[in-house]
N, C-alpha and C positions, 0 to 999 in steps of 0.2 A: 709154894707154888711149883707145879710140875713144869717140865720142859714144854709140853704142848700149850699149857696156859700162858707161859711166858712168850712163846712165839705168837700166839693169838694177840696178846697185849701189844707186842712189838709191831705187829701188822696194823693194829688199830692206831697206834701212835704214828706210824709212817703215813697212813692214809690221811688222817686228819691234819698232820703237818703239811702234807701236799695240798690239801683242799683249803685249809684255813690259815696256814702259815704258823700254826701252833700245834703242839702235841696235845693229844686228847686229855692227858692228865693235867694240862695247863688251862683247861677250858672252864674253870670255876666261875667265870663271869657270865656264862651262858646258862640260863635256867630253861631248858627245853621241855615244853609241855606240848605234845602233839594233839592236834584237833582230831576228831573222829575220822575225818577223811584222810588225814595224814597217816593215822594208825592203820587204816585200811590199805593204803598204798604200801606202807612198810611190810605189813603182813603178806600182801599179795606178792611183793617182790621176793620176800624170803621164801614163800611157798614155791614160787617158780624156780628159784635157785635149787631148793631141795628136791624138786622134781626134775632137775637137770635141764631146765629151760632157761639157761643163762641169757641168751640173746633176747628172748622174749621179756625177761625181767629187766634187761637194760632198756628195751623199748618202752616198757611201762614207766621206768624212771625218767627217761627223757621226755616222754609225753607229759608227765606230771610236772617236770621242771619248766616246760613251755608254758604251762598254765599258772605256775606259781614259783617264784624265785625267792622264797622266804628262807630264813636261816634254818628253819625246821627241815625244809627240803634239802638243804645242803647237808644237814646231819643224816638224813635218810640216804643220800648219795654216799656219804661216808660209811654208813652201816653196810650198804650194798657192796662197795668196793673192799671193805674189810672182809666180808664173807668170801669174796672171790680170792683175796690174797691168802686166805686160810686153806684154800683148795690146793691140792698137789698139781704139778704140771700135767700128770696123767689125767687127772679128773678134768682139768681145763681142756685138754686136747680131746678127750672123749665127748666134750660138749661144744666142740668147734670154737674154742676160745683160747686166748693166750695171755701171757703176762704183758706183752706189748699192747694188747687191746685194753687191758686194765689201765695201763698208763695213759693210753690215748683217751679212754673214757674219762679219767680224772682230769686230764687237760681240757677236754671239751666242757666238763662241768665248770672248771675254773674260768674258762673263757666266757661261758654264759653268765656267770656271776660278775665278771669284771665289766660286762656290757650293761648290767642292770643298775 
């Protein structure tokens, strides 16, 4: 496994540990199968990030979380924040986003799920 792949895996581990309290590699007890609507949300969020519309992607995420606070939506949030963690600081800055906003967003997601 190359350095870039290792860093991406480390980011995924960190994000899911923050959101679920478990590293991604320890999540064997979850069998995630996305509904067609959840798949559409995930694809839409990924598309927006790839189009450098990070703030819009986060808006889609939180609007979706308001409608459904399922474990699948928590995994979608994890995928979104992993994508952001994989971006360089320059890429984030060009998109009017920062590492602190990633942390704040993950904390907001955790807060939403602790209330449900």
